[in-house]
N, C-alpha and C positions, 0 to 999 in steps of 0.2 A: 352572588348564589345563583346558579341556575336547575331548574328543574324541566325533567327529560318526561315530555307527554308523549304517548301510542296513541293514537284512534283504533276505533275497533278493528279488529284483521280481518279480511275478507279474502279467501283462498280462491287462487288461481292456476291453472296448468302451464308448464312451462309452453310455450309455443313453440314448433319444431317447422323448418321451411326445410325443402331440400333442392338443392340450385344442379343442373347439370351441365358441366361445361363443354364448347363447343370440340368435336372431335380433331386432334389434330392428326396432320398429314403423315408425321415419322412415324405413328402407332399405328395407322391403318396396317391391317394384313391384309400380307400379298396372297402367301399361298392359300388360298381359299379350297384347294382339292386335298389339303390334312387337317379340314376344320369341316368336315361332312356334316351336314343336321345342324349345325352351328348360324344362327342368324347375324345379320353384319351386326347389327346393335344391339347389345345385350338390355338395355333401359327404351323403353319410350314413353311418350307421355297419354294420358288417358281424359283428364281433365287439366283447370288447376288444381286440384288437390289430389288427384289420384297420378298412379304410376305401373304400370308393368314391368319384372323384371324374369328376365327369361330362366325358366327352371332347367337345370344342368343334371339333375334327375331324370328328368322325364322331357326330353325336347315339345314335346304337345302338350304342354301345361307352362304355364306361368305364375309367377307370385307379384299378387297387385298387393300395393300399400297408397295410405292413404296418411296426408299430414294436413299442417295447418295451409300448407301451400307447397305448390311444384312450379318450377322457374325452370324450361327449357335453355336447349343456347342460344337460341335469341332471345332472350331475356336481355335489357339493360340493369346498369349498375342503380338507374334511377328507379325503374322500375321496382328491383328490389327492394331499398330504400324507403319507400314511398306504402309498400305493404309490409314489413316488417318492423322498421326499425323507426319510422318517425313517429307514430303513438306515442312510444314510452318517453319522447323528450320533454312532453310538460308535464310528466310525472314525477320527473327527477328534480322541476323547478317545485315542484308543491312537497317537495320533503320525502319522496319514496326511492328508493334501491333500483337502478334496473342493469342487468347485465345482458351482452349478446356478447355468442362466440361462434367461431367458425371452427366446424370439424369435419374429419377425412382425411384419406389416405394421400401419402406423398405427391405432388403432382395435381391436386385436384381442383387446384384455383382460391384456395383459402386465402392465402395472400392480399392476390388480386380482387377478391371479394371485400375485405377490409381495409384495405389500404389502396389498390387501386392504380393508376395513371393521371398526370395530367391532363390527358386528353377524356378518362374516365375516370374520376375520385371514387372512392371507397366509399365504405360506412364511416368510416371513423373520421375524412375530410368534411363527409356531409353532414354530422351528427354535430359536427361540431359549430357547422356555418348555420344550423339552424339551430341552436342551443343559442347562440350569439345574437341573432334574430330575435329570437323570442325575446330575449331579456330586452333587448333597442324598439321592440313594441311598445314597451312597457314606462317609456320614461316620463309619460304624463302622470305617473305615479313615482315616481323618481323620488319627490320631496317624502312619500309613507313609507318607502321599500326600499332597501339598497342591497343590491346584490356581488357576489364575490365568487370567482372561480378558479380553483386551485387545479393544476395540471400536473401529474405523476405519471412517468412511464418507466416499466421494469421489465424484464426478461430472465425466465425460469431456465435456466444452464445446466444440463450436469445435476440437477438438487441442489443449485444454488441460484437464491436473489441476486439480482442486480440491479441498480438504479442506472438506467441510460442516461439521465438528467447528470447523471455524480457519478461516471466509471471508477472513482476511486473508491464509492462503496460497493463492496462484494459480500455474498453470503450474509443477506440480514437475515437475522429471524422472524418471526411470525407470533401475533398475539393475540388475546382475546380480551376487552375490555368486559366491566360487569355488567353492561349491556349488552353480556354478547356479540358484540361487535368485531369483525376482524379487521386487522391493524398491522402495517409494519413498522415497526418506529425508526425516526432517521431517515426514512424514505424522504427525498426529495418532492417538495411542495410547491410549485410555482405558481404566483398570481399569472393569470391571463385575462385581460382585456378586450382583446378581441382578437379575432378568425386570422390574419396578417400574424399576429405575433405567434399565436396555435403553429399555424403551417410552417412556420421560419423557424419553431423550436423542435417539434416532430420530427421535420425532414432531417434536420443535425443529429437527433437522438438516433434517430434508424438507422445510421450508418453505424454506430456500435453494436448493433444487431448482429450474431451469430449463423453467416450463410453460408454455405459449400455446394459445391457442384456433385451430383450423384448421378447414376446411369439413368434415373427415372428423370430428376428435374435439376438443370442446371443451374439454377437457385434455390436450392432445397433451403428452410427455416432449420435450423437446427436446435432452438428454442423456443417455447411460449412464451408470447411477448402481451403485456395485458395493459390499454390506455386507461387510467384513471382521471376521472375528472370530478370534483368536488364541486356541488353547486349551494352557497349558503346565501339564504334570504333572509334578509332582517329588519324587523318594521323599526323605524325610527321615530315613532308614537308610542304610549302605553297602546294594547301592554309590553311593549318591546318582546312581540314572540318572534322566534327563530326557526327556519326550516334547512332542513340539513339535508341533503340530498347523494348519494354516489353514482356514477354511470361507468360501468365495468364494458370496456369493447376491448375483447382476447381472439387472439390469433394463435390456433394452437398447432403446434406442428405436427406433423402428419405422421400417421404407424407406417412403419417401413417394412419390407420382407428382405432380408438383406440376400438372399440369393438373387434377388433380382435389381437390387441396387448395386452390389460389389462392395458394401464398404468392408474396409479397414480400416487398423488402428484406430486411430482417435475417431474417424469417424464411424468405425462399427459400436466405441465404447458412447458416443453422443446418441446412436440408434437405442440400444440400449436403454439409456435412462428415456429416451422419450416413448419408446412402449411401455418401461415400466408405466412410467407415470399415469399413460393413457388408461393401462391395465386395472389399474386402483382407479381412474375415473369410471371406468365399466364396473366396480367392486361398489364401488358406491351409489349408484344405479338403481343395481340388482337390490342392494340391500333396502333402499327408498320402497321400490315397488314390492320387495315382499314384505314389509313393515316390520322389518326387525328392530329392536330396542337400541342397539349399536350399530353407528352408520362410521363406517371406516375412512371419516375426513382425514383423518391424521397419517394415512401411510402413504402420502406425498403432499411435496410441498403445492401442487397444480390444486389437488381437492378440499386441501386447509382452504388454497383463499376461493374458491369456485363454493366454498363451504353455506353462503350468502344464496347462492343462485342457486343450486338444486338442493331443494326442500328445504332454504333457508326465508326470508322475506323479502326477496327482490322477485322484479318484476323479469325472466328468464326469456328469452330469444337463443333458439340453437339454430344455424344454417348449418347445414348437411350438404358437404359437397362431394358431387362422385364423379366419373369419370364413364363416357359410354364404353369404348375399349374392350376387349376380350380379355386383355391379359390384365385387366382393374378387374373384372368377374369378382372375386374372392374378396377384395377390398368392398367393393362397391355392394357385397350382400351383405358385409360385418358393418358396415356405416349404416344402411339402412335399417338392419336389426336393432342397431344402435339407439339411433333415433328416434324408433317406433316403442323403444323401453323410454325413453327421456320424454316422452311425449304422456306418457302418464302422471309423471313428479307433480307434486301438489305443491303451492309453494303460499306463505300466509304476507304476502307485503303488507306495509302500512308507514302512515306519514310517522315521520320524524321529526318531532315538535319543541323546542324547549323554550320557555318564559324564564326570565332575568329578573328575580326575584328582589335580586338588591336595589334595580332601578324602577320596575312595575311600581314596587310597595313604597317609595319614596317620595317623601314629602318635597315639594317644588320648593324651595327656598325662597325664590322671590315672592310665593304668595302669603308668606309669615309678616308678618309687619315687624318691622326694625325695632320698635319698644317691649314688642310681646317676650316676656321669658322663656327661654324653651321649657323649664323644669322647676316648679315649688319646692324647696324643700321644707319635709316638717319636722318639727324640733319636737324630741318626747321630754314632757311637758315632768319635770321635777314636783318633787314636797313642795319647794316654796313658791312656784309658778300656777299653783291649782287653780288659783280664782283671778288669775290675769285672761283676759279678755283673747282669744285667739285672734290671729289677722283674718279678716275674711276675705276670699277673693273667689271670681268666677271658678264652679268647678270645673263646668263644661269647655273650658278654655285653658286647661291644664294638667299637666299629671300629676298622679300623686301618687308619693312615696309613699309607700308602706314601712315605719321603721323595723327593720329584720327581728328588733328583740322585742317587738309583739308579737310575731307569727310564729316565731322558733319555739316556746313552750307548747305552742298551739300543736304546731306539725311534730312535734315529738311523744304530744299524747297521741296527735291520729295516728301516728307510726304502731305506737303501744297496741291501739285497740286494733288496728288491721293487722299485726299479729299474733293477737288472741282470737278475732275473729277464722283467720287461717287455723290457728290448733283446732278451734271447733271444728272447723270442715273436716277437718283430716281425723278427728277421734267418729265424725258421725259414718264418715267411709268406712272407717278400720271395722264398727260394729252393726253397722248398717240400722240403727236403731234409732228413734229420736232421744235428743239429747236434751238435758236440760240443765242451766246454770244458774245457779241459783246467787243471791245477793252474798253469802260469805266467798265464793269465789272472787267475784269481781270485786268487792271490798280488800281481798288478800292482796289479790293483782293492785291496786291501787294505793294499798301501803308499800308494796315493796317499790313502786315507778316512784313512789314520792322519797322513798329512804336512798333510791339511787340518784335522785334529779337536786343539782348542787343547789347548794341555800343560795337565796338572792333576798337580804334580811334589807340591803340597802331599800330594794326596789321592790316589789313586786306588783305587778297589772292585770289588771282582769278587763278583758276589753269585750264590747259588743261584734254579735257574730258579722262579719265582714257584712254582710246583703243590708243588714239595719245600719251599719255606721254608713255607707253609699247612700242608701236611702235617704239618712238625715241629711247628706252633704246634699243632696238635688235638693230638699225642701229648703234650704238654705238658702239655695239661687232664687226660690219663687216668694220667700217670706225672709227677707235679711233681716229682720229683725226678733224673731222669733228665738226663744233661747235655745241656745246647743246642748246637746248634752257630751260634755267631756270626753274622749275618746276613749280615754284612760283613768284611771282613778285607785290608788293605793287602796287595794282593801285582798283578803285573802280567802278562796271560795273554798265548797268542798261537793263533793260529785254523791247527789242522793239517788239512790236507785230503788227500784219498787220490789218488795217481797214476793211480787207474782210473775217479774221479768224471767221470761223464757223465750224460749227458738222455736219455731213450730214452720215446718215445710208446706209450701202450699202445694197442695197436692195438683191442682188443675194447670198451674205454670209449669210445674215440673213436667207433665203429661205433654203440654204445648211443647217443650224443649225438649223433649224423646221423641216427639212425632216429626220435629224436623230434622234431628238426626239421622232418622229412617226414610226422611224423604232424599237428603243427602246420599245417601248409598242408594236408594233406589233409581234416581233420575239425575243426579248432580254428575256434570261434568267433569273429567280426571282434575284440572283446576279446583274444581271445589273441593272433591274430594282428597287434595292434598292440605287441604285448609284442617281436615280434620287433626286431631290430636292422633298422634304415634302413626299417617299414615303419609306416605314416601309415596314415590313415583311407582314404585315397584308394587307396593301394595295397592294404590291407587288403581292399577292396571289392573290386577289380577280381579280387585271387585267388581270393575266394568266387565271384565270377559265372562265372572262367572254370572253375573244379573243377565250378560247377554245371551247365554245358550239355557239358565234354569229361570229367567226370569225374575221377579222383583223380590226381596227380603221382606218374609212376614214380619221379622220382630228383629232386633239389631244383634239375638244370640246368636242367629243363622249363618252369621261370620265364620260359624266353628266348623260348617261344610264347606268352606273353598280348601283347596288343595294349598298347603304351606301356612295356613294358619293354624298355630296351636291353641290350646285352653288357655296356656298363660298369657298369649299374644291378645286375646280376646276378654280374658277378665282385666287387661290393663288397659286396652281399648275403651271398655265400660267404665274405669275408676277416672278413664281420663278425660271420657265424653260427656259421660251421666252425672257420675255422682261427684265430679269434680265441679258440675256447675248448678248444683244445686242451688234451688230457686225458695227464700224464705218469706213467709209474710209477717 
């Protein structure tokens, strides 16, 4: 059995980088006479993080954008990698999730950025190389930690998830586990031990990806592709901690204008699926920036898989690819606007760490002497064995097994007393006055309990309290010759109740508890508010919004002032959180 643990979450925004591809000669405008007032290039760099876009509505003005980084047409694959993705890889080894995805119109260079060529490797092969390099650099700790890398490769083609490592697996479902992690059942996870093994598998699987030629791109991707690398770091010594990190490398298909691409038939259907999923992605970004309660992640398979990257718990980096030509001006504008909105998204990454309790708390067998018994079974003394001297053995070196026959009557009586106390508290809540329980009431309850209890005429036992029994056992270790009180003896007992027994409310402790409830209402987070009885996500948000506008609550009854809180709801809240926790003296 393992226990999942997450460290304190720290917020961070999505990093957005913009890359401008070089101008292609076949796209260059030759009829300059028909382009009066239009500059040669619609995009130009200001500095390493700022660019200007020509304004088509006013040729004398320009629109300026600022991002986490801007890479012009002279930038190399290595420059982009070291300034964008390289810092994320150590985080994955420490149990974080990370996502890198390329966004932009068709023909803007997304696949070149992510995959590259043998001469200019892209981000995917460079990330894999750095990952295995970091693992290899920790060989001195190989006796304490063991690493395992699992490789998965899939594509989303016409809203169907296909496994590129096993083409027979088609239209795979998407699921979510109890820790809110997105997963794909039956997706192939191939263990990878070296960079060479990864590259051979990746290149072979990439041939299964759907590509086709259009008027704008001779090698247009017809699907979104996702490379997933799971990194597991398992400790080989106590406490056997396990870190699990995921690294998503996503090459999105480009948005297409069918008037320019000339798509027909199956290409038109593919383009519709691509544009639909990218539109759903824009809806998710808008909902996150507006702070809506419902984020439409389920509107497409793509947004469902990107749920952890956008507004989730992963380090995210988006690379927006744009083109400098005039014919891509509308696509470039839409891409830069989308990138600006994505830059405002806040994620909460945290370390995913588990501890295998079955190993961490297991007593090593070699530490136990072979002749030492694992457990001493205590026999219940009968009437004929009362005067026999029990076998004495060191208490600290054995596990005491308390007979169930001794504890059962005590537990039954404890449950009966707890039920009676609960009934007394309910009566106090209903009448809101101090109630007194007399001896007659308790005597009547005891009489009823005795009538319902089965007869044990053969052997009825009266036991010392467990704390006293344990204390006597410890004294026997110090003074073995001291007389030992038999743990059980045959006798009948009766419960004596004082005539003046009654229950009184401690006003000081009750006031302290009420002030604590008021403190949570005034300064508690959404998570702390949800811990109150009868307060869920919706009511917690209403409380937080109201105190932001109107200030703190002066008393708990001020909840009636919130729109959506009825008198009945407030009364129920008071009963659940104040009266149900009355402190008795």
